[in-house]
MARMAR-498583 format. One record per residue: residue in three letters; y, x, z of N, C-alpha, C, O in turn. Coordinates in steps of 0.001 Angstrom, whole numbers. Layout:
N
ALA; Y; X; Z; Y; X; Z; Y; X; Z; Y; X; Z .
...
END
This chain:
57
MET; -8554; 13654; 5579; -8400; 13160; 4247; -7423; 14243; 3581; -6473; 14724; 4199 .
THR; -7727; 14555; 2352; -6793; 15560; 1719; -5521; 14921; 1173; -5443; 13701; 1028 .
LYS; -4596; 15693; 893; -3335; 15168; 410; -3500; 14471; -877; -2894; 13421; -1089 .
TYR; -4347; 15039; -1814; -4595; 14374; -3082; -5275; 12969; -2875; -4946; 12009; -3572 .
THR; -6215; 12885; -1913; -6868; 11630; -1670; -5905; 10628; -1187; -5883; 9483; -1637 .
LYS; -5083; 11069; -240; -3964; 10165; 346; -3077; 9575; -833; -2789; 8379; -869 .
ILE; -2705; 10387; -1691; -1854; 9967; -2781; -2624; 8952; -3666; -2054; 7940; -4072 .
LYS; -3947; 9227; -3970; -4674; 8316; -4795; -4817; 6934; -4087; -4663; 5890; -4720 .
VAL; -5100; 6955; -2819; -5230; 5625; -2087; -3888; 5010; -1975; -3824; 3783; -2051 .
THR; -2810; 5700; -1805; -1506; 5075; -1707; -1086; 4404; -3033; -498; 3323; -3024 .
ILE; -1388; 5043; -4147; -1174; 4552; -5430; -1947; 3301; -5732; -1412; 2321; -6252 .
ALA; -3234; 3353; -5393; -4142; 2239; -5559; -3672; 1025; -4735; -3594; -68; -5296 .
ILE; -3369; 1153; -3493; -2905; 58; -2731; -1575; -463; -3254; -1386; -1679; -3225 .
THR; -665; 325; -3714; 551; -73; -4229; 388; -945; -5463; 991; -2013; -5571 .
PHE; -474; -452; -6432; -699; -1277; -7654; -1369; -2510; -7339; -975; -3531; -7902 .
LEU; -2431; -2575; -6430; -3092; -3809; -6250; -2166; -4838; -5430; -2110; -6026; -5750 .
MET; -1542; -4375; -4500; -578; -5354; -3786; 614; -5682; -4648; 1105; -6809; -4586 .
GLY; 1090; -4786; -5424; 2071; -5000; -6354; 1752; -6227; -7394; 2568; -7097; -7698 .
PHE; 440; -6132; -7868; 62; -7195; -8702; -118; -8520; -8011; 187; -9547; -8618 .
GLY; -575; -8569; -6829; -555; -9755; -5918; 901; -10291; -5766; 1172; -11477; -5954 .
PHE; 1787; -9388; -5427; 3188; -9780; -5203; 3823; -10407; -6554; 4571; -11384; -6543 .
TYR; 3438; -9736; -7674; 3941; -10311; -8874; 3433; -11722; -9147; 4207; -12588; -9556 .
MET; 2160; -11960; -8930; 1520; -13250; -9148; 2103; -14264; -8207; 2325; -15401; -8624 .
MET; 2352; -13951; -7037; 2946; -14930; -6012; 4444; -15144; -6344; 4913; -16263; -6135 .
ILE; 5186; -14223; -6815; 6618; -14380; -7028; 6792; -15265; -8292; 7774; -15992; -8444 .
ARG; 5815; -15165; -9158; 5934; -16118; -10417; 5752; -17581; -9962; 6321; -18473; -10592 .
LYS; 5025; -17845; -8953; 4774; -19166; -8400; 5779; -19641; -7295; 5610; -20679; -6654 .
ASN; 6806; -18819; -7134; 7852; -19003; -6075; 7241; -19063; -4698; 7654; -19930; -3928 .
LEU; 6352; -18277; -4336; 5731; -18214; -3032; 6351; -17111; -2280; 5808; -16009; -2201 .
TYR; 7564; -17410; -1685; 8303; -16366; -1009; 7790; -15887; 301; 7806; -14692; 594 .
ILE; 7314; -16859; 1131; 6801; -16398; 2425; 5630; -15552; 2347; 5568; -14544; 3050 .
PRO; 4619; -15894; 1492; 3431; -14961; 1354; 3802; -13673; 734; 3098; -12688; 958 .
CYS; 4911; -13584; -77; 5404; -12371; -590; 5930; -11498; 426; 5676; -10294; 398 .
ALA; 6693; -12051; 1380; 7257; -11363; 2535; 6122; -10774; 3433; 6193; -9646; 3920 .
ILE; 5121; -11582; 3605; 3942; -11138; 4413; 3163; -9903; 3720; 2733; -8926; 4332 .
LEU; 3067; -10121; 2383; 2458; -9070; 1676; 3265; -7754; 1728; 2709; -6657; 1778 .
ALA; 4602; -7920; 1714; 5430; -6717; 1822; 5293; -6072; 3144; 5244; -4843; 3200 .
VAL; 5225; -6808; 4235; 4939; -6269; 5565; 3586; -5506; 5591; 3520; -4376; 6075 .
VAL; 2553; -6113; 5084; 1267; -5579; 5024; 1292; -4207; 4314; 763; -3206; 4795 .
TRP; 1986; -4237; 3065; 2088; -3052; 2286; 2775; -1944; 3023; 2290; -814; 3068 .
LEU; 3856; -2254; 3578; 4603; -1259; 4437; 3824; -681; 5575; 3966; 496; 5906 .
SER; 2968; -1535; 6200; 2157; -1121; 7347; 1053; -118; 6808; 716; 852; 7486 .
HIS; 512; -380; 5591; -452; 453; 5085; 256; 1850; 4837; -301; 2881; 5217 .
MET; 1416; 1879; 4234; 2110; 3023; 3844; 2320; 3835; 5133; 2019; 5028; 5123 .
ILE; 2784; 3302; 6166; 3143; 3962; 7423; 1876; 4486; 7991; 1876; 5628; 8450 .
TYR; 757; 3739; 8007; -526; 4225; 8421; -970; 5491; 7782; -1250; 6496; 8436 .
PHE; -1032; 5411; 6407; -1582; 6501; 5682; -752; 7721; 5678; -1303; 8818; 5586 .
ILE; 578; 7613; 5774; 1475; 8731; 5766; 1489; 9414; 7145; 1427; 10641; 7227 .
PHE; 1568; 8650; 8192; 1783; 9184; 9563; 593; 9233; 10474; 549; 10068; 11377 .
LYS; -417; 8330; 10262; -1457; 8262; 11193; -2776; 8992; 10737; -3500; 9570; 11547 .
VAL; -3039; 8929; 9403; -4257; 9646; 8868; -3947; 11167; 8769; -2973; 11623; 8169 .
ASP; -4886; 11898; 9425; -4703; 13365; 9374; -4859; 13885; 7934; -5676; 13388; 7158 .
THR; -4085; 14853; 7622; -4139; 15556; 6337; -4738; 16916; 6502; -4252; 17761; 7254 .
CYS; -5844; 17107; 5753; -6514; 18438; 5938; -6392; 19175; 4556; -6149; 18563; 3516 .
LYS; -6575; 20518; 4619; -6554; 21277; 3471; -7922; 21217; 2651; -8971; 21235; 3295 .
PRO; -7953; 21156; 1429; -9238; 21136; 756; -9909; 22451; 860; -9250; 23488; 780 .
LYS; -11205; 22454; 1038; -11991; 23629; 1195; -12313; 24321; -130; -12987; 25351; -140 .
END
């Protein structure tokens, strides 16, 4: 995966999960927010450290 694609995926995941987080926090759903935060953090760690970055051709 190229660096540019990794950045696009990371931004998309952040916005989508951020919207879910915002909707849940409005309803005072704190435990699901904590779970979503852990899932988001796991996604970030996976994409940054586990997915190989290649140079574009």
